[in-house]
FIMI-22237 format. One line per 5 residues: number of its first residue (from 1); for each residue x negated, y negated, z negated of N, C-alpha, C. Coordinates in Angstrom, 1 decimal. Layout:
# FIMI-22237
NUM) X/Y/Z/X/Y/Z/X/Y/Z; ... .
***
This chain:
# FIMI-22237
1) 13.0/-98.9/8.0/13.5/-99.8/7.1/14.8/-99.4/6.5; 15.8/-99.0/7.4/17.1/-98.5/7.0/17.3/-97.2/7.7; 17.7/-96.1/6.9/17.9/-94.8/7.5/19.1/-94.2/6.9; 20.0/-93.7/7.7/21.2/-93.0/7.2/21.2/-91.6/7.8; 21.4/-90.6/7.0/21.4/-89.2/7.5/22.7/-88.5/7.2 .
6) 23.5/-88.2/8.2/24.8/-87.5/8.1/25.7/-88.1/7.0; 25.9/-89.4/7.0/26.6/-90.0/6.0/28.1/-89.9/6.2; 28.9/-89.6/5.2/30.3/-89.5/5.3/31.0/-90.2/4.1; 32.2/-90.7/4.3/32.9/-91.3/3.2/34.4/-90.9/3.3; 34.8/-90.3/2.2/36.2/-89.8/2.1/36.8/-90.3/0.9 .
11) 38.1/-90.8/0.9/38.7/-91.3/-0.2/40.1/-90.6/-0.4; 40.5/-90.5/-1.7/41.7/-89.8/-2.0/42.9/-90.8/-1.9; 44.0/-90.5/-1.3/45.2/-91.3/-1.2/46.4/-90.5/-1.7; 47.5/-91.2/-1.8/48.7/-90.5/-2.2/49.2/-89.4/-1.2; 48.7/-89.6/0.0/49.0/-88.6/1.1/47.9/-87.6/1.4 .
16) 46.9/-87.6/0.5/45.8/-86.7/0.7/44.5/-87.4/1.0; 43.5/-86.6/1.4/42.2/-87.2/1.7/42.2/-88.0/3.0; 41.5/-89.1/3.0/41.4/-90.0/4.1/39.9/-90.1/4.5; 39.5/-89.6/5.7/38.1/-89.7/6.2/37.9/-91.1/6.8; 37.0/-91.9/6.2/36.7/-93.2/6.7/35.5/-93.2/7.6 .
21) 34.5/-92.4/7.2/33.3/-92.2/8.0/32.9/-90.8/8.0; 32.3/-90.3/9.1/31.9/-88.9/9.2/30.7/-88.8/10.1; 29.6/-88.1/9.6/28.5/-87.7/10.3/27.7/-88.9/10.9; 27.5/-90.0/10.2/26.8/-91.2/10.6/25.3/-91.0/10.4; 24.5/-91.0/11.4/23.1/-91.0/11.3/22.5/-92.1/12.2 .
26) 21.6/-92.8/11.6/21.0/-93.9/12.3/19.7/-94.4/11.6; 18.9/-95.1/12.4/17.6/-95.7/11.8/17.4/-97.0/12.4; 17.2/-98.0/11.6/17.0/-99.4/12.0/15.6/-99.8/11.6; 14.9/-100.3/12.5/13.5/-100.7/12.3/13.3/-102.0/11.6; 12.2/-102.2/10.9/11.9/-103.4/10.2/11.9/-104.6/11.2 .
31) 12.5/-105.7/10.8/12.6/-106.9/11.6/13.6/-106.9/12.7; 14.3/-105.8/12.9/15.3/-105.7/13.9/16.6/-106.3/13.5; 17.4/-106.8/14.5/18.7/-107.3/14.3/19.7/-106.3/15.0; 20.7/-105.8/14.3/21.6/-104.8/14.8/23.1/-105.2/14.4; 23.9/-105.2/15.4/25.4/-105.5/15.2/26.1/-104.2/15.1 .
36) 27.0/-104.1/14.1/27.9/-103.0/14.0/29.3/-103.5/14.5; 29.8/-102.9/15.5/31.0/-103.4/16.1/32.1/-102.3/16.2; 33.3/-102.7/16.3/34.4/-101.7/16.4/35.7/-102.4/16.0; 36.8/-101.7/16.3/38.1/-102.2/16.0/38.4/-102.3/14.5; 39.3/-103.1/14.1/39.7/-103.2/12.7/40.1/-101.8/12.2 .
41) 39.6/-101.4/11.1/39.9/-100.1/10.5/39.1/-99.0/11.0; 38.1/-99.3/11.8/37.2/-98.2/12.4/36.2/-97.7/11.4; 35.9/-98.5/10.3/35.0/-98.0/9.3/33.7/-98.8/9.3; 33.6/-99.9/10.1/32.3/-100.6/10.2/32.0/-101.4/8.9; 32.9/-102.0/8.2/32.6/-102.7/7.0/32.3/-101.7/5.9 .
46) 32.9/-100.5/5.9/32.6/-99.5/4.9/31.1/-99.0/5.2; 30.7/-98.9/6.4/29.3/-98.5/6.7/28.4/-99.5/6.2; 28.7/-100.8/6.4/27.8/-101.9/5.9/27.7/-101.8/4.4; 28.8/-101.6/3.7/28.8/-101.5/2.3/27.9/-100.3/1.8; 28.0/-99.2/2.5/27.2/-98.0/2.1/25.7/-98.3/2.4 .
51) 25.4/-98.9/3.5/24.0/-99.2/3.8/23.4/-100.1/2.8; 24.2/-101.1/2.3/23.7/-102.1/1.4/23.7/-101.6/0.0; 24.2/-100.4/-0.3/24.3/-99.9/-1.7/25.4/-100.5/-2.5; 26.4/-101.1/-1.9/27.5/-101.7/-2.6/28.5/-100.6/-2.9; 28.5/-99.5/-2.2/29.3/-98.4/-2.4/28.5/-97.1/-2.1 .
56) 29.1/-96.0/-2.6/28.3/-94.7/-2.4/29.1/-93.8/-1.5; 28.3/-93.1/-0.6/29.0/-92.2/0.3/29.4/-90.9/-0.4; 30.4/-90.2/0.2/30.8/-88.9/-0.3/29.7/-87.9/-0.1; 29.0/-88.0/1.1/27.9/-87.1/1.3/26.9/-87.8/2.2; 25.7/-87.3/2.3/24.7/-87.9/3.2/23.7/-88.6/2.3 .
61) 22.7/-89.2/3.0/21.6/-89.9/2.4/21.3/-91.2/3.1; 21.0/-92.2/2.3/20.7/-93.5/2.8/19.4/-94.0/2.1; 18.4/-94.4/3.0/17.1/-94.9/2.5/16.9/-96.3/2.9; 16.5/-97.2/2.0/16.1/-98.5/2.3/14.6/-98.7/2.1; 14.0/-99.6/3.0/12.6/-99.9/2.8/11.6/-98.8/2.9 .
66) 12.1/-97.7/3.5/11.2/-96.6/3.7/11.1/-95.5/2.6; 11.4/-95.9/1.4/11.2/-95.0/0.3/12.3/-95.1/-0.8; 13.2/-96.0/-0.7/14.2/-96.2/-1.7/15.5/-95.4/-1.3; 15.6/-94.2/-1.9/16.8/-93.4/-1.6/17.9/-93.8/-2.5; 18.7/-94.7/-2.0/19.7/-95.4/-2.8/20.9/-94.4/-3.1 .
71) 21.1/-93.4/-2.3/22.1/-92.4/-2.6/21.8/-91.5/-3.8; 20.5/-91.5/-4.2/20.1/-90.7/-5.4/20.1/-91.6/-6.7; 20.5/-92.8/-6.6/20.5/-93.8/-7.7/21.8/-94.0/-8.3; 21.8/-94.4/-9.6/23.1/-94.9/-10.2/23.3/-96.4/-9.9; 24.4/-96.9/-10.3/24.7/-98.3/-9.9/23.7/-99.3/-10.4 .
76) 23.1/-99.1/-11.6/22.1/-100.1/-12.1/20.9/-100.0/-11.3; 20.5/-98.8/-10.8/19.3/-98.7/-10.0/19.5/-99.3/-8.6; 20.7/-99.1/-8.1/21.0/-99.7/-6.8/21.1/-101.2/-6.9; 21.6/-101.7/-8.0/21.6/-103.2/-8.2/20.2/-103.8/-8.2; 19.3/-103.0/-8.8/17.9/-103.5/-8.9/17.3/-103.5/-7.5 .
81) 17.6/-102.5/-6.7/17.1/-102.5/-5.3/17.7/-103.7/-4.5; 19.0/-103.9/-4.7/19.6/-105.0/-3.9/19.0/-106.3/-4.4; 18.8/-106.5/-5.7/18.2/-107.8/-6.1/16.8/-108.0/-5.6; 16.0/-106.9/-5.3/14.7/-107.1/-4.9/14.5/-107.1/-3.4; 15.5/-106.6/-2.6/15.3/-106.4/-1.2/16.4/-107.0/-0.3 .
86) 17.6/-107.2/-0.8/18.7/-107.4/0.0/19.4/-108.8/-0.2; 19.8/-109.4/0.9/20.6/-110.6/0.9/22.0/-110.4/1.6; 23.0/-111.2/1.2/24.3/-111.0/1.8/24.9/-112.3/2.3; 25.6/-112.2/3.4/26.5/-113.3/3.9/27.8/-112.7/4.2; 28.9/-113.3/3.6/30.2/-112.7/3.7/31.1/-113.7/4.5 .
91) 32.2/-113.1/5.1/33.2/-113.9/5.8/33.8/-114.9/4.9; 34.1/-114.6/3.7/34.8/-115.5/2.7/33.8/-116.3/1.9; 32.5/-116.4/2.3/31.5/-117.2/1.7/31.1/-116.7/0.3; 32.0/-116.3/-0.6/31.7/-115.8/-1.9/30.8/-116.8/-2.7; 31.1/-118.1/-2.6/30.4/-119.0/-3.5/31.2/-119.1/-4.8 .
96) 30.4/-119.5/-5.9/31.0/-119.7/-7.2/31.5/-121.1/-7.3; 32.9/-121.2/-7.4/33.5/-122.5/-7.4/33.1/-123.5/-8.5; 32.6/-122.9/-9.6/32.2/-123.8/-10.7/30.7/-124.3/-10.6; 30.0/-123.9/-9.6/28.6/-124.3/-9.3/28.5/-125.2/-8.1; 27.6/-126.1/-8.2/27.4/-127.0/-7.0/26.7/-126.2/-5.9 .
101) 26.5/-126.8/-4.7/25.8/-126.1/-3.6/24.4/-125.7/-4.1; 23.7/-126.7/-4.7/22.4/-126.4/-5.2/22.3/-125.2/-6.2; 23.3/-125.3/-7.1/23.3/-124.2/-8.2/23.6/-122.8/-7.6; 24.5/-122.8/-6.6/24.8/-121.6/-5.9/23.6/-121.0/-5.2; 22.8/-121.8/-4.6/21.6/-121.3/-3.9/20.5/-120.9/-4.9 .
106) 20.4/-121.7/-6.0/19.4/-121.4/-7.0/19.7/-120.1/-7.7; 20.9/-119.6/-7.8/21.3/-118.6/-8.7/20.5/-117.3/-8.5; 20.4/-116.7/-7.3/19.6/-115.5/-7.2/18.2/-115.6/-7.7; 17.5/-116.7/-7.4/16.1/-116.8/-7.9/16.1/-117.0/-9.4; 17.1/-117.8/-10.0/17.1/-118.0/-11.4/17.3/-116.7/-12.1 .
111) 18.2/-115.8/-11.6/18.4/-114.5/-12.2/17.1/-113.7/-12.3; 16.2/-113.9/-11.3/14.9/-113.2/-11.3/13.9/-113.9/-12.2; 14.2/-115.1/-12.7/13.3/-115.8/-13.5/12.3/-116.6/-12.7; 12.6/-116.9/-11.4/11.7/-117.6/-10.5/11.6/-119.1/-10.9; 10.4/-119.5/-11.3/10.2/-120.9/-11.7/10.4/-121.9/-10.6 .
116) 10.3/-121.5/-9.3/10.4/-122.4/-8.2/11.8/-122.4/-7.6; 12.8/-121.9/-8.4/14.2/-121.7/-7.9/14.7/-123.1/-7.4; 14.5/-124.1/-8.1/15.1/-125.4/-7.7/14.4/-125.9/-6.4; 13.1/-125.9/-6.3/12.5/-126.4/-5.2/12.8/-125.6/-3.9; 12.8/-124.3/-4.1/13.2/-123.5/-2.9/14.6/-123.7/-2.4 .
121) 15.5/-123.8/-3.4/16.9/-124.0/-3.1/17.1/-125.3/-2.4; 16.5/-126.3/-2.9/16.6/-127.7/-2.2/16.1/-127.6/-0.8; 14.9/-127.0/-0.6/14.3/-126.9/0.7/15.2/-126.1/1.7; 15.8/-125.1/1.2/16.7/-124.3/2.1/18.0/-125.1/2.4; 18.5/-125.8/1.5/19.7/-126.7/1.8/19.3/-127.8/2.7 .
126) 18.1/-128.3/2.6/17.7/-129.3/3.6/17.6/-128.7/5.0; 17.1/-127.4/5.0/16.9/-126.7/6.2/18.2/-126.5/7.0; 19.3/-126.2/6.2/20.6/-125.9/6.8/21.4/-127.2/7.0; 20.8/-128.3/6.8/21.4/-129.6/7.0/22.3/-130.1/5.9; 22.1/-129.6/4.7/23.0/-130.0/3.6/22.2/-130.7/2.5 .
131) 21.1/-131.3/2.8/20.3/-131.9/1.8/21.1/-133.1/1.1; 22.1/-133.6/1.8/22.9/-134.7/1.2/24.1/-134.2/0.5; 24.3/-132.8/0.3/25.4/-132.2/-0.3/25.0/-131.4/-1.5; 23.9/-131.6/-2.1/23.4/-130.8/-3.1/24.3/-130.7/-4.3; 24.9/-131.7/-4.7/25.7/-131.8/-5.9/27.2/-131.6/-5.6 .
136) 27.6/-131.2/-4.4/29.0/-131.0/-4.1/29.4/-129.6/-4.4; 30.6/-129.4/-4.9/31.2/-128.1/-5.2/31.8/-127.5/-3.9; 32.0/-126.2/-3.9/32.5/-125.5/-2.7/33.8/-126.2/-2.2; 34.7/-126.6/-3.1/36.0/-127.1/-2.7/35.8/-128.5/-2.0; 34.7/-129.1/-2.2/34.4/-130.4/-1.5/33.7/-130.2/-0.2 .
141) 33.5/-129.0/0.2/32.8/-128.7/1.5/33.7/-128.0/2.5; 33.4/-128.3/3.8/34.2/-127.6/4.8/33.8/-126.1/4.9; 34.6/-125.4/5.7/34.2/-123.9/5.9/32.8/-123.7/6.4; 32.5/-124.5/7.4/31.1/-124.4/8.0/30.0/-124.8/7.0; 30.3/-125.8/6.2/29.3/-126.2/5.2/29.2/-125.1/4.1 .
146) 30.3/-124.5/3.7/30.2/-123.4/2.7/29.4/-122.2/3.3; 29.6/-121.9/4.6/28.9/-120.8/5.1/27.4/-121.1/5.2; 27.0/-122.4/5.4/25.6/-122.8/5.4/25.0/-122.6/4.0; 25.8/-123.0/3.0/25.3/-122.7/1.6/25.1/-121.3/1.4; 26.1/-120.4/1.9/26.0/-119.0/1.7/24.7/-118.4/2.4 .
151) 24.4/-119.0/3.6/23.2/-118.5/4.3/22.0/-118.9/3.5; 22.0/-120.2/3.1/20.8/-120.6/2.3/20.6/-119.7/1.0; 21.7/-119.4/0.4/21.7/-118.5/-0.8/21.1/-117.2/-0.5; 21.5/-116.6/0.7/21.1/-115.3/1.1/19.6/-115.3/1.3; 19.0/-116.3/1.9/17.6/-116.4/2.1/16.8/-116.8/0.9 .
156) 17.5/-117.3/-0.1/16.8/-117.8/-1.3/16.0/-116.7/-2.0; 16.5/-115.5/-1.9/15.8/-114.4/-2.6/14.7/-113.8/-1.7; 14.5/-114.4/-0.5/13.5/-113.9/0.4/13.7/-112.4/0.7; 14.9/-112.0/1.1/15.1/-110.6/1.3/14.4/-110.0/2.5; 14.1/-108.7/2.4/13.6/-108.0/3.5/14.7/-107.5/4.4 .
161) 15.9/-107.4/3.9/17.1/-107.0/4.6/18.2/-107.9/4.4; 18.9/-108.4/5.4/20.1/-109.2/5.3/21.3/-108.5/5.9; 22.3/-108.4/5.1/23.6/-107.8/5.6/24.6/-109.0/5.7; 25.3/-109.0/6.8/26.3/-110.1/7.1/27.6/-109.4/7.5; 28.7/-109.8/6.9/30.0/-109.2/7.2/30.9/-110.3/7.8 .
166) 31.1/-110.2/9.1/31.9/-111.2/9.9/31.5/-112.6/9.5; 30.2/-113.0/9.6/29.8/-114.4/9.1/30.5/-115.5/9.8; 31.1/-115.3/11.0/31.8/-116.4/11.7/33.3/-116.2/11.7; 33.8/-115.2/10.9/35.2/-114.8/11.0/36.2/-115.9/10.6; 35.8/-116.8/9.7/36.7/-117.8/9.2/36.4/-119.2/9.7 .
171) 35.6/-119.2/10.8/35.2/-120.5/11.4/35.7/-120.7/12.8; 35.9/-121.9/13.2/36.3/-122.2/14.6/35.1/-121.9/15.5; 35.4/-121.9/16.8/34.4/-121.4/17.8/33.1/-122.3/17.7; 33.3/-123.6/17.7/32.2/-124.6/17.7/31.4/-124.4/16.5; 32.0/-124.4/15.3/31.3/-124.2/14.1/30.6/-122.9/14.0 .
176) 31.3/-121.8/14.5/30.7/-120.5/14.5/29.5/-120.4/15.3; 29.4/-121.1/16.5/28.2/-121.2/17.3/27.0/-121.8/16.5; 27.3/-122.8/15.8/26.2/-123.4/15.0/25.7/-122.5/13.9; 26.7/-121.8/13.3/26.3/-120.9/12.2/25.4/-119.7/12.8; 25.8/-119.2/14.0/25.1/-118.2/14.7/23.6/-118.6/14.9 .
181) 23.5/-119.8/15.5/22.2/-120.4/15.8/21.3/-120.5/14.5; 22.0/-120.9/13.4/21.2/-121.1/12.2/20.8/-119.8/11.6; 21.7/-118.8/11.6/21.5/-117.5/11.1/20.3/-116.8/11.8; 20.3/-116.9/13.1/19.2/-116.2/13.8/17.9/-117.0/13.7; 18.0/-118.3/13.6/16.7/-119.1/13.4/16.1/-118.8/12.1 .
186) 16.8/-118.8/11.0/16.3/-118.4/9.7/15.8/-117.0/9.7; 16.6/-116.1/10.3/16.2/-114.7/10.3/14.9/-114.5/11.0; 14.6/-115.2/12.1/13.4/-115.0/12.8/12.2/-115.6/12.0; 12.5/-116.7/11.3/11.4/-117.4/10.5/11.0/-116.5/9.3; 12.0/-115.8/8.7/11.8/-115.0/7.5/11.4/-113.6/7.9 .
191) 11.5/-113.2/9.1/11.1/-111.8/9.5/12.0/-110.8/8.9; 13.3/-111.1/8.7/14.2/-110.2/8.0/14.8/-109.2/8.9; 15.1/-108.0/8.4/15.9/-107.0/9.1/17.4/-107.5/9.0; 18.1/-107.7/10.1/19.5/-108.2/10.0/20.5/-107.1/10.5; 21.4/-106.8/9.6/22.5/-105.9/10.0/23.8/-106.6/9.8 .
196) 24.6/-106.8/10.8/25.9/-107.5/10.7/27.1/-106.8/11.3; 28.2/-107.0/10.7/29.5/-106.5/11.2/30.1/-107.7/11.9; 30.6/-107.5/13.1/31.3/-108.6/13.8/32.3/-108.1/14.9; 33.3/-109.0/15.1/34.1/-108.8/16.3/33.7/-109.8/17.4; 32.8/-110.7/17.1/32.3/-111.7/18.0/31.3/-111.2/19.0 .
201) 31.7/-111.1/20.2/30.8/-110.5/21.2/29.6/-111.4/21.4; 29.7/-112.7/21.2/28.6/-113.6/21.4/27.6/-113.4/20.3; 28.0/-113.1/19.1/27.1/-112.8/18.0/26.5/-111.5/18.2; 27.2/-110.4/18.6/26.6/-109.1/18.9/25.6/-109.2/20.0; 25.8/-110.0/21.0/24.9/-110.1/22.1/23.5/-110.7/21.7 .
206) 23.5/-111.4/20.6/22.3/-112.0/20.1/21.4/-111.0/19.4; 21.9/-109.9/19.1/21.2/-108.8/18.3/20.3/-108.0/19.3; 19.4/-107.3/18.7/18.5/-106.4/19.5/19.3/-105.2/20.0; 20.3/-104.7/19.1/21.0/-103.6/19.5/22.4/-103.6/18.8; 23.3/-102.9/19.4/24.7/-102.8/18.9/25.0/-101.3/18.6 .
211) 25.7/-101.1/17.5/26.2/-99.8/17.1/27.7/-99.8/17.0; 28.4/-99.0/17.8/29.8/-99.0/17.8/30.4/-97.9/17.0; 31.4/-98.2/16.1/32.1/-97.3/15.3/33.5/-97.2/15.8; 34.0/-95.9/16.0/35.4/-95.7/16.4/35.9/-94.6/15.5; 37.0/-94.9/14.8/37.7/-93.9/14.0/36.7/-93.2/13.0 .
216) 35.7/-93.9/12.5/34.8/-93.4/11.5/33.6/-92.7/12.1; 33.5/-92.6/13.4/32.3/-92.0/14.1/31.5/-93.0/14.9; 30.2/-92.7/14.8/29.3/-93.5/15.7/29.4/-92.9/17.1; 29.8/-93.8/18.0/30.0/-93.2/19.4/29.2/-93.9/20.5; 28.5/-95.0/20.1/27.9/-95.7/21.2/26.8/-96.6/20.7 .
221) 25.7/-96.8/21.4/24.8/-97.9/21.1/24.5/-98.6/22.4; 24.2/-99.9/22.3/23.9/-100.8/23.4/22.6/-101.5/23.1; 21.5/-100.9/23.5/20.2/-101.5/23.2/20.0/-102.7/24.2; 19.5/-103.8/23.6/19.3/-105.0/24.4/17.9/-105.6/24.3; 17.0/-104.8/23.7/15.7/-105.3/23.6/14.7/-104.1/23.7 .
226) 13.4/-104.4/23.8/12.4/-103.4/24.0/12.2/-102.6/22.7; 12.7/-103.1/21.5/12.5/-102.5/20.2/13.9/-102.0/19.7; 14.5/-101.0/20.3/15.8/-100.6/19.9/15.9/-99.9/18.6; 17.1/-99.9/18.1/17.4/-99.0/17.0/17.4/-97.5/17.4; 17.0/-96.6/16.6/17.1/-95.2/16.9/18.4/-94.8/16.3 .
231) 19.3/-94.3/17.1/20.7/-94.1/16.6/21.1/-92.7/17.0; 21.7/-91.9/16.1/22.2/-90.6/16.4/23.5/-90.4/15.6; 24.5/-89.8/16.1/25.7/-89.6/15.4/26.5/-88.5/15.9; 27.6/-88.2/15.2/28.5/-87.1/15.6/29.3/-87.5/16.8 .
***
């Protein structure tokens, strides 16, 4: 479902070239949940962005869905793949402040011209416990409620792959636990491949496998299930 082959990312700075990632190779199976862990600045969020097609590597190849070589695509082509296959949950929620909760969740399906966008969005908001908040704007919602809206929006496009970047990072422990339960419950129901970046050891422990990034290198994996990720790195 997701494959990276010798992926590297280098950026130019005023002090010269900065290597963010080097020699990352991995394979994540369909339906698997994998946590990318590591210290701040290790390159884990950059890796997530590359795997999702939000950024391009300096070298290497990334394949989604078995046959979509996103590293051979331009931005418009990558955007089309993301729209068809990928959902996102961000630490900062990334909701549109001018749209209600319902409109935020409807948006991905509306952009695809899905006639059932309203019904599906309403059902998802009911599912995440916000059926009574459909017409509320993000500023009228708590952090936990905003993240629930973001999760509903991510699943509204029925993605085959869900990428989550520190989904509990802006939440207190109690609220974060509820969000973790909700995320994994929906992920299991939808049969989605889940790849998430986290500092939260409780969240990582819920995944089938963990991938550790240190100083831009893949150094460790911790398989926790009988269906582990196949991981190789420098």
